[in-house]
N, C-alpha and C positions, 0 to 999 in steps of 0.2 A: 585744848590742843592735844591732850593725851588720847582722845577718841580718835583723831585722825592719824596718829602715828600707829596706833593699834590696827587701825583699818588697812594701812599700807602692809603690815605684817600678814593680815589675815588674807588680803587679796593674793599676795605673793604665795603663801602656802596653798591656796586653793587651786592655782594654775601650775604648781611644780610637782615634780615626781615625789613620792614618798621617800623620807630619809631612811626607812627601815625596810627589811625584806620579809616576805611571808614565810616564816620559819618552817612549819611542817611541810609545806608544798615545795619549798626551795631550800634544800640543805645548803649549809655553809661550805664554801671552797676555801680550804686551808692552803696557806703557802706551802711550797715544796719541803722546806726545812723544819716544819712544824714537828714537835716531839709530842706525840699524842699518848698512846699507851702501849705496853710491851705485849707482843704477841709471840708465841712459841709454836714451832714445828716439833711437836713431841716425838715424831717417829725418828728424827735425826738426832736427838738429845742423847748424850752418853752420860749424863748425870754426874759431871765431874765437880760441880759445885763452885765453879769460879764466879758464876753470876751472883751467887748467894753471898760470897765473900766479898765482892766489889760494891755490893749495894750499900750506900751510905745510910739508907733509911731502915736497912734490915727488913725489906718487905718481901723478900724471896726466901723460900725454903726449898731445899733439895734433899730428898731422902732416896739415896742410892739403893739401900736394901729394899725399899718397898716400890722403887721405880716411879716415884711421884715427884712432881715439880709444882710449887704452890706459890701464888702471889697475892698479897694483900693490895688490892687495887687503890684504895683510898690512902695507903700507906706509901705507895709509890710516889717519888717526886719527879718522875720523868727526866732523869739526869742522862740516861742512855749509857752508863757505864757497864751495865750488864751486857748490853748488846754489843759494845766494843770489846768486851773481854771474852766473849763466847768463842771457843776454838773451832766449834762445828758450824758457826753462823746459823744456827737454829732460832735464835731471838731476833726480832725486828721491832721497830717502832712504827706503828700504825698511825696515820695522819688524823685520827679521830680521837676525841677525848673519852674517858670513862663515863658511861651513862650514869646520870644521877640516881641515887638509891636512897631509901629511908634509913638504912642501917648499913655498917660496914660488913664486907663480906670477904671470904678468901676463895679464889679460884683455884681448883686443884685439878692438874692434868696427870693422867697415868698412862705410861706406855703399854700398849697392848703386847701381851706375850707373844713371842714369836711361835709360829705353828711348828710342832715337832716334825722332824724329817720321817718321811714314810720309809719304812723298810721294805726292801723288795720281797715280793711274795714268793715263798718257796714253792716248788711244784708240789701239788697234792700227792700224798702217798696213795697209790692205787692197789688193787688187789693183784695186779698183774706183776708185781715186783717179785723177783726172785731172790731168796736169801742165800 
């Protein structure tokens, strides 16, 4: 009798759609409220350090003097406290998870220095000037 019950399951699975999806060809669609990983728009960051102070996992480091913002991706617990506390709203939660890696790493972002303002060019001194 066990052969017949197994045959029923086999026939059912032969003519039904697969229960899984082809992962690399068809990426996963996450729900709207998924908290994936933190993204930063470094150009708008003022390096106030509120995100670093609010992080319960201590995964974010802000160095105001050097103008750097660092995050330990595998230390982040995706709680979104940093995003909620950012006064400039330069942090956001992306709906994808951190890619797997063989070892822990720290992502560091540095703000590009502002271009110095150009001074207006003075008129060149010519030989025709009278003293």
